[in-house]
N, CA and C of each residue as an Amber inpcrd file, in Angstrom:
protein
   471
 108.0660000  17.0910000 267.4080000 106.8260000  16.6130000 266.8200000
 107.0650000  16.3430000 265.3360000 106.7080000  15.1760000 264.8680000
 106.9260000  14.8180000 263.4740000 105.8760000  15.4730000 262.5890000
 106.1650000  15.4550000 261.2790000 105.1800000  15.9700000 260.3250000
 103.8950000  15.1690000 260.4280000 104.0100000  13.8810000 260.7270000
 102.8210000  13.0260000 260.8620000 101.9530000  13.5250000 262.0100000
 102.5700000  13.9090000 263.1240000 101.8170000  14.3230000 264.2980000
 101.0120000  15.6010000 264.0390000 101.5280000  16.5030000 263.2170000
 100.7730000  17.7360000 262.9770000 100.0490000  17.7080000 261.6250000
  99.9540000  16.5330000 261.0100000  99.1670000  16.3090000 259.7950000
  99.6370000  17.1050000 258.5860000 100.9060000  17.4170000 258.5220000
 101.4430000  18.0400000 257.3290000 101.7070000  16.9530000 256.2990000
 101.1360000  17.1000000 255.1360000 101.4250000  16.1790000 254.0430000
 102.8450000  16.4260000 253.5640000 103.5160000  15.3700000 253.1410000
 104.8430000  15.5090000 252.5540000 104.7540000  14.9930000 251.1250000
 105.0390000  15.8750000 250.1740000 104.9400000  15.5570000 248.7560000
 106.3410000  15.4510000 248.1780000 106.7160000  14.2510000 247.7560000
 107.9810000  14.0620000 247.0570000 107.7490000  14.2260000 245.5720000
 108.6010000  15.0090000 244.9190000 108.4760000  15.2600000 243.4830000
 109.7740000  14.8170000 242.8230000 109.6970000  13.7620000 242.0300000
 110.8820000  13.2380000 241.3680000 110.9080000  13.5980000 239.9000000
 112.1240000  13.8710000 239.3990000 112.2780000  14.2070000 237.9870000
 113.6890000  13.8630000 237.5300000 113.8090000  13.4990000 236.2660000
 115.1230000  13.2440000 235.6950000 115.7900000  14.5710000 235.3480000
 116.9980000  14.4740000 234.8340000 117.7860000  15.6740000 234.5380000
 117.0550000  16.6290000 233.6010000 116.2430000  16.1200000 232.7120000
 115.5220000  16.9790000 231.7740000 114.1950000  17.4710000 232.2980000
 113.9300000  17.3040000 233.5910000 112.6200000  17.6020000 234.1380000
 112.4220000  18.9840000 234.7250000 113.3720000  19.8970000 234.5250000
 113.2460000  21.2280000 235.1240000 111.9700000  21.9330000 234.6830000
 111.6410000  21.8620000 233.4230000 110.4310000  22.5290000 232.9340000
 109.1800000  21.9420000 233.5840000 109.1360000  20.6160000 233.7130000
 107.9770000  19.9670000 234.3360000 107.8660000  20.3320000 235.8160000
 108.9860000  20.3490000 236.5290000 108.9690000  20.7290000 237.9480000
 108.5220000  22.1800000 238.0810000 109.0600000  23.0520000 237.2520000
 108.6850000  24.4660000 237.2900000 107.1930000  24.6530000 237.0490000
 106.6670000  23.9490000 236.0620000 105.2370000  24.0510000 235.7460000
 104.3890000  23.5730000 236.9120000 104.7960000  22.4830000 237.5490000
 104.0400000  21.9580000 238.6810000 104.0110000  22.9510000 239.8360000
 105.1660000  23.4570000 240.2370000 105.1660000  24.3420000 241.4060000
 104.5580000  25.7060000 241.1090000 104.5550000  26.0880000 239.8510000
 103.9160000  27.3530000 239.4650000 102.4300000  27.3370000 239.8140000
 101.8180000  26.1580000 239.8120000 100.3800000  26.0380000 240.0270000
 100.0050000  25.5160000 241.4110000 100.9720000  25.4100000 242.3210000
 100.6580000  24.9360000 243.6660000  99.8490000  25.9740000 244.4340000
  98.8330000  25.5200000 245.1030000  98.0440000  26.3780000 245.9750000
  98.8260000  26.5440000 247.2800000  99.1590000  27.7650000 247.6240000
  99.9710000  28.0180000 248.8220000  99.2520000  27.6480000 250.1130000
  97.9590000  27.3510000 250.0380000  97.1920000  26.9830000 251.2420000
  97.1870000  25.4800000 251.5090000  97.7650000  24.6980000 250.6280000
  97.8070000  23.2450000 250.8320000  98.6310000  22.9490000 252.0840000
  98.1160000  22.1390000 253.0080000  98.8620000  21.8410000 254.2380000
  99.9560000  20.7980000 253.9770000 100.9530000  21.1990000 253.1730000
 101.9920000  20.2640000 252.7630000 103.3270000  20.9670000 252.6060000
 104.3750000  20.1670000 252.6840000 105.6850000  20.6200000 252.2390000
 106.0230000  19.7870000 251.0040000 106.9490000  20.2570000 250.2150000
 107.2810000  19.6320000 248.9480000 108.7890000  19.3920000 248.9040000
 109.1870000  18.2000000 248.4710000 110.5980000  17.8480000 248.3890000
 110.9050000  17.4840000 246.9440000 111.7750000  18.2660000 246.3060000
 112.1260000  18.0560000 244.9040000 113.4130000  17.2480000 244.8310000
 113.3370000  16.1350000 244.1100000 114.4910000  15.2700000 243.8800000
 114.6870000  15.1900000 242.3750000 115.5980000  15.9890000 241.8560000
 115.8460000  15.9860000 240.4160000 117.2550000  15.4980000 240.1650000
 117.3880000  14.5690000 239.2250000 118.7010000  14.0440000 238.8640000
 119.5090000  15.1530000 238.2030000 120.6060000  15.5230000 238.8360000
 121.4770000  16.5690000 238.3110000 122.9310000  16.1300000 238.4220000
 123.7830000  16.7450000 237.6460000 125.2100000  16.4360000 237.7120000
 125.8000000  16.9800000 239.0090000 126.5170000  16.1240000 239.7620000
 127.1490000  16.6110000 240.9900000 128.3760000  17.4630000 240.7110000
 128.7810000  17.5600000 239.4430000 129.9860000  18.3070000 239.0850000
 129.7240000  19.7930000 238.8390000 128.4700000  20.1930000 238.8730000
 128.1190000  21.5930000 238.6330000 127.2780000  22.1160000 239.7890000
 127.4700000  23.3750000 240.1460000 126.6560000  23.9900000 241.1880000
 125.2260000  24.1300000 240.6640000 124.3050000  23.6090000 241.4240000
 122.9080000  23.6620000 241.0140000 122.3020000  25.0160000 241.3620000
 121.5300000  25.5340000 240.4450000 120.7890000  26.7710000 240.6480000
 119.3000000  26.4820000 240.8470000 118.9630000  25.2080000 241.0960000
 117.5580000  24.8050000 241.2260000 116.7660000  25.6600000 242.2150000
 117.2450000  25.8690000 243.4520000 116.4310000  26.6760000 244.3730000
 116.1460000  28.0820000 243.8280000 117.1460000  28.7010000 243.2220000
 116.9580000  30.0420000 242.6800000 115.9860000  30.0360000 241.5030000
 116.1360000  29.0590000 240.6290000 115.2610000  28.9670000 239.4550000
 113.8180000  28.7060000 239.8820000 113.6230000  27.7390000 240.7850000
 112.2690000  27.4050000 241.2130000 111.6160000  28.5190000 242.0180000
 112.4040000  29.2840000 242.7450000 111.8230000  30.3660000 243.5540000
 111.1880000  31.4490000 242.6780000 111.5830000  31.5210000 241.4240000
 110.9740000  32.4830000 240.4970000 109.5730000  32.0620000 240.0700000
 109.2260000  30.7930000 240.3250000 107.9680000  30.2260000 239.8370000
 106.8680000  30.1660000 240.8950000 107.1690000  30.5420000 242.1390000
 106.2030000  30.3480000 243.2210000 106.3890000  31.3990000 244.3040000
 105.3420000  31.5960000 245.0790000 105.4350000  32.4610000 246.2520000
 105.8890000  31.6860000 247.4840000 105.9510000  30.3520000 247.3800000
 106.4160000  29.5370000 248.4970000 107.9290000  29.6650000 248.6400000
 108.4450000  29.6040000 249.8630000 109.9020000  29.6120000 250.0200000
 110.5030000  28.3340000 249.4300000 111.6310000  28.4770000 248.7520000
 112.3450000  27.3490000 248.1580000 113.7180000  27.2880000 248.8120000
 114.0190000  26.1490000 249.4270000 115.2430000  26.0120000 250.2200000
 116.0630000  24.8410000 249.6970000 117.3270000  25.0760000 249.4390000
 118.2440000  23.9910000 249.1070000 118.6640000  23.3110000 250.3950000
 118.4080000  22.0270000 250.5110000 118.7400000  21.2980000 251.7420000
 120.2510000  21.2170000 251.9230000 120.6900000  21.4340000 253.1550000
 122.1100000  21.3200000 253.4810000 122.3360000  20.4610000 254.7100000
 121.2940000  20.2050000 255.4710000 121.4000000  19.4020000 256.6940000
 120.0200000  18.8240000 257.0080000 119.9530000  18.0090000 258.0610000
 118.6680000  17.4450000 258.4720000 117.7060000  18.5860000 258.7790000
 116.4870000  18.4740000 258.2610000 115.5210000  19.5580000 258.3540000
 114.1540000  19.0240000 258.7250000 113.5380000  19.6550000 259.7020000
 112.1510000  19.3480000 260.0270000 111.2810000  20.0580000 258.9880000
 110.4680000  19.3130000 258.2470000 109.6920000  19.9410000 257.1750000
 108.6450000  20.9130000 257.7120000 108.5330000  22.0430000 257.0310000
 107.5300000  23.0440000 257.3760000 106.5100000  23.1350000 256.2590000
 105.2710000  23.2110000 256.6620000 104.1730000  23.3800000 255.7170000
 104.4260000  24.6170000 254.8640000 104.1010000  24.5270000 253.5820000
 104.2240000  25.6760000 252.7020000 105.6410000  25.9610000 252.2580000
 106.5120000  24.9670000 252.2910000 107.9060000  25.1570000 251.9040000
 108.2930000  24.1020000 250.8810000 109.1360000  24.5000000 249.9240000
 109.6740000  23.5820000 248.9310000 111.1450000  23.3690000 249.2560000
 111.5330000  22.1090000 249.3930000 112.9230000  21.7460000 249.6730000
 113.5160000  21.0820000 248.4380000 114.7530000  21.4430000 248.0990000
 115.4290000  20.8700000 246.9500000 116.6160000  20.0560000 247.4530000
 116.6570000  18.7740000 247.0950000 117.7500000  17.8910000 247.4860000
 118.9170000  18.1210000 246.5200000 120.1230000  18.3620000 247.0490000
 121.2710000  18.6110000 246.1670000 121.6710000  17.3650000 245.3840000
 122.3250000  17.5870000 244.2610000 122.6950000  16.5040000 243.3500000
 123.7010000  15.5310000 243.9490000 124.5190000  15.9620000 244.8680000
 125.5710000  15.0990000 245.3990000 125.1510000  14.3770000 246.6790000
 123.8620000  14.2810000 246.9100000 123.3380000  13.6280000 248.1100000
 122.1120000  12.8060000 247.7720000 121.8160000  11.8870000 248.6580000
 120.5130000  11.2350000 248.6710000 119.7730000  11.7960000 249.8620000
 118.4890000  11.5810000 249.9120000 117.6960000  12.0470000 251.0490000
 116.8250000  10.9050000 251.5320000 116.6050000  10.9070000 252.8430000
 115.6770000   9.9610000 253.4530000 114.7590000  10.7450000 254.3680000
 113.6330000  10.1310000 254.7250000 112.7180000  10.7310000 255.6960000
 112.8070000   9.8680000 256.9460000 113.2580000  10.4570000 258.0460000
 113.4910000   9.6860000 259.2610000 113.1880000  10.5410000 260.4840000
 112.4040000   9.9850000 261.3980000 112.0760000  10.6590000 262.6490000
 111.5240000  12.0680000 262.4240000 110.6660000  12.2180000 261.4120000
 110.0230000  13.4970000 261.1490000 110.9180000  14.5380000 260.4980000
 112.0550000  14.1110000 259.9590000 112.9940000  15.0420000 259.3400000
 113.4120000  14.5370000 257.9590000 113.7690000  15.4830000 257.1180000
 114.3890000  15.1480000 255.8400000 115.8890000  15.1790000 256.1040000
 116.5440000  14.0500000 255.8860000 117.9770000  13.9640000 256.1580000
 118.7340000  13.6860000 254.8710000 119.8590000  14.3550000 254.7140000
 120.7340000  14.0780000 253.5840000 121.6580000  12.9360000 253.9660000
 121.9090000  12.0550000 253.0200000 122.8170000  10.9430000 253.2580000
 123.8770000  10.9500000 252.1670000 125.0770000  10.4940000 252.5010000
 126.1230000  10.4660000 251.4790000 125.7870000   9.4590000 250.3840000
 126.2830000   9.7240000 249.2140000 126.0660000   8.8150000 248.1010000
 127.2280000   7.8370000 248.0370000 126.9280000   6.6580000 247.5890000
 127.9810000   5.6760000 247.3470000 128.2870000   5.6990000 245.8620000
 129.4960000   5.3480000 245.4980000 129.8760000   5.4800000 244.0810000
 129.2670000   4.4130000 243.1810000 127.9650000   4.2890000 243.2330000
 127.2630000   3.3520000 242.3620000 126.8070000   4.0930000 241.1090000
 126.4110000   3.3570000 240.1330000 125.9590000   3.9770000 238.8920000
 124.4390000   4.0740000 238.9350000 123.9530000   5.0340000 239.6890000
 122.5130000   5.2640000 239.7480000 122.2960000   6.7590000 239.8700000
 121.1430000   7.2230000 239.4600000 120.8690000   8.6590000 239.5040000
 120.8780000   9.1920000 240.9360000 121.3270000  10.4170000 241.0980000
 121.3420000  11.0870000 242.3900000 120.5690000  12.3930000 242.2430000
 119.7950000  12.7620000 243.1980000 119.3890000  11.9720000 244.3450000
 118.4370000  10.8570000 243.9410000 118.4070000   9.8010000 244.7330000
 117.5610000   8.6450000 244.4470000 116.1100000   8.9430000 244.8210000
 115.2350000   8.8860000 243.8490000 113.8050000   9.0840000 244.0950000
 113.2730000   7.9070000 244.9150000 113.6630000   6.6960000 244.5420000
 113.2000000   5.5030000 245.2610000 113.5560000   5.5510000 246.7390000
 114.7870000   5.8930000 247.0510000 115.2380000   5.8960000 248.4490000
 114.3880000   6.8560000 249.2840000 114.1560000   8.0670000 248.7810000
 113.3570000   9.0340000 249.5410000 111.9080000   8.5750000 249.6550000
 111.2960000   8.1730000 248.5460000 109.8870000   7.7610000 248.5760000
 109.6680000   6.5750000 249.5100000 110.5810000   5.6140000 249.4990000
 110.4350000   4.4240000 250.3410000 110.4720000   4.7830000 251.8210000
 111.4020000   5.6450000 252.2190000 111.4840000   6.0530000 253.6340000
 110.3200000   6.9630000 254.0040000 109.8660000   7.7780000 253.0740000
 108.7080000   8.6460000 253.3040000 107.4670000   7.7890000 253.5560000
 107.2590000   6.7700000 252.7470000 106.0980000   5.8780000 252.9040000
 106.1300000   5.1800000 254.2480000 107.2960000   4.6890000 254.6360000
 107.4330000   3.9440000 255.8860000 107.0700000   4.8040000 257.0920000
 107.4260000   6.0740000 257.0680000 107.1770000   6.9340000 258.2220000
 105.8460000   7.6780000 258.1550000 105.4480000   8.1190000 256.9800000
 104.2790000   8.9950000 256.8710000 103.0000000   8.2650000 256.4470000
 103.1210000   7.0590000 255.9710000 101.9710000   6.2370000 255.5910000
 101.0220000   6.9950000 254.6570000  99.7910000   7.2410000 255.0990000
  98.7870000   7.8690000 254.2330000  98.9800000   9.3740000 254.0740000
  99.9620000   9.9590000 254.7400000 100.2700000  11.3790000 254.5520000
 101.4200000  11.5800000 253.5670000 101.8610000  10.4930000 252.9340000
 102.9250000  10.5560000 251.9270000 102.3040000  10.6840000 250.5430000
 102.8840000  11.5550000 249.7500000 102.4460000  11.7310000 248.3650000
 103.6930000  11.6720000 247.4950000 103.6330000  10.8830000 246.4460000
 104.7550000  10.7790000 245.5150000 104.3200000  11.1290000 244.1140000
 105.1150000  11.9530000 243.4530000 104.8540000  12.3460000 242.0720000
 106.1510000  12.1510000 241.2960000 106.1020000  11.3950000 240.2210000
 107.2500000  11.2560000 239.3330000 106.8760000  11.9100000 238.0150000
 107.5830000  12.9860000 237.6960000 107.3090000  13.7110000 236.4580000
 108.0610000  13.0980000 235.2910000 109.2480000  12.6110000 235.5510000
 110.0730000  11.9120000 234.5790000 111.1220000  11.1920000 235.3970000
 111.7470000  10.2050000 234.8310000 112.7340000   9.4740000 235.6070000
 113.7740000   8.8290000 234.7320000 114.9140000   8.5250000 235.3360000
 115.9640000   7.8150000 234.6420000 115.7870000   6.3390000 234.9390000
 115.5870000   5.5510000 233.9000000 115.3430000   4.1320000 234.1080000
 114.0640000   3.9470000 234.9000000 114.1690000   3.1870000 235.9930000
 112.9790000   2.9150000 236.8060000 113.0210000   3.6350000 238.1430000
 113.9110000   4.6320000 238.2950000 113.9770000   5.3350000 239.5780000
 112.6420000   6.0050000 239.8600000 112.0640000   5.6610000 240.9770000
 110.7570000   6.1710000 241.3720000 109.6970000   5.0830000 241.4090000
 109.8660000   4.0410000 240.6130000 108.8590000   2.9840000 240.5310000
 108.6570000   2.2810000 241.8670000 109.7310000   1.7870000 242.4620000
 109.6170000   1.0800000 243.7500000 109.1150000   2.0190000 244.8390000
 109.5520000   3.2710000 244.8080000 109.1020000   4.2430000 245.8030000
 107.6230000   4.5350000 245.7090000 107.1040000   4.6500000 244.4930000
 105.6650000   4.8720000 244.3120000 104.8640000   3.6700000 244.8040000
 105.3890000   2.4810000 244.5730000 104.7000000   1.2760000 245.0590000
 104.6920000   1.2320000 246.5830000 105.7890000   1.6660000 247.2000000
 105.8440000   1.7010000 248.6700000 104.8290000   2.6920000 249.2190000
 104.7170000   3.8480000 248.5880000 103.7280000   4.8500000 249.0110000
 102.3170000   4.2880000 248.8610000 102.0480000   3.6400000 247.7450000
 100.7300000   3.0430000 247.5310000 100.4360000   1.9870000 248.5950000
 101.4030000   1.1530000 248.9210000 101.2140000   0.0800000 249.8980000
 100.9050000   0.6250000 251.2960000 101.3820000   1.8140000 251.5950000
 101.1520000   2.4340000 252.9060000  99.9130000   3.3160000 252.9310000
  99.1670000   3.3610000 251.8290000  97.9260000   4.1430000 251.7920000
  98.0990000   5.5720000 251.3460000  99.3180000   5.9180000 250.8970000
  99.5740000   7.2730000 250.4220000  99.0670000   7.4670000 249.0030000
  99.2860000   8.6370000 248.4780000  98.8170000   9.0090000 247.1520000
 100.0240000   9.0530000 246.2210000  99.8470000   8.5650000 245.0090000
 100.9510000   8.5850000 244.0540000 100.4400000   8.8790000 242.6690000
 101.3410000   9.4260000 241.8500000 101.0140000   9.6710000 240.4540000
 102.3010000   9.7180000 239.6650000 102.1840000   9.3940000 238.4290000
 103.3370000   9.3950000 237.5410000 102.8820000   9.7030000 236.1390000
 103.6500000  10.5210000 235.4590000 103.3510000  10.7560000 234.0510000
 103.8960000   9.6320000 233.1950000 104.5810000   8.6710000 233.8180000
 105.1610000   7.5510000 233.0790000 104.2620000   6.3240000 233.0880000
 103.0910000   6.4020000 233.7160000 102.1820000   5.2750000 233.7520000
 102.6800000   4.1480000 234.6550000 103.3350000   4.4780000 235.7570000
 103.9050000   3.4630000 236.6310000 102.8920000   2.8430000 237.5620000
 101.6860000   3.3420000 237.6300000 100.7080000   2.7420000 238.5260000
  99.9420000   1.7680000 237.7410000
């Protein structure tokens, strides 16, 4: 059963490398009763082990999980996409995909938001707290086009 079938909202949260404080502040104030899962896509260096799940888990009572394989999203859970992967939303699952050696931020906010919009339509929510270049812009537009909810502190709407 997909997240769409059981009406779990999927909230993508995008941030650039300097966005840890903004992500922490956001999840610190999440209501644990919201019928949603949260997917954090923060641009990080793939050359260093990320401590994001551990750091974010100090800010919330929700479980924080570093994604390592395809995962069926669970309500009330925060998933963190690793720096050396991209993520897509496909067949009701968050899937990690290999990165190609292009010069773009990883993980790609646009790639995840676009696939999330295509599958979840009005149950997709996109939030861009900060971004590198325009990463997140096309994804937010895709979410808007499918009837989902979007917001950006960069004024992208």
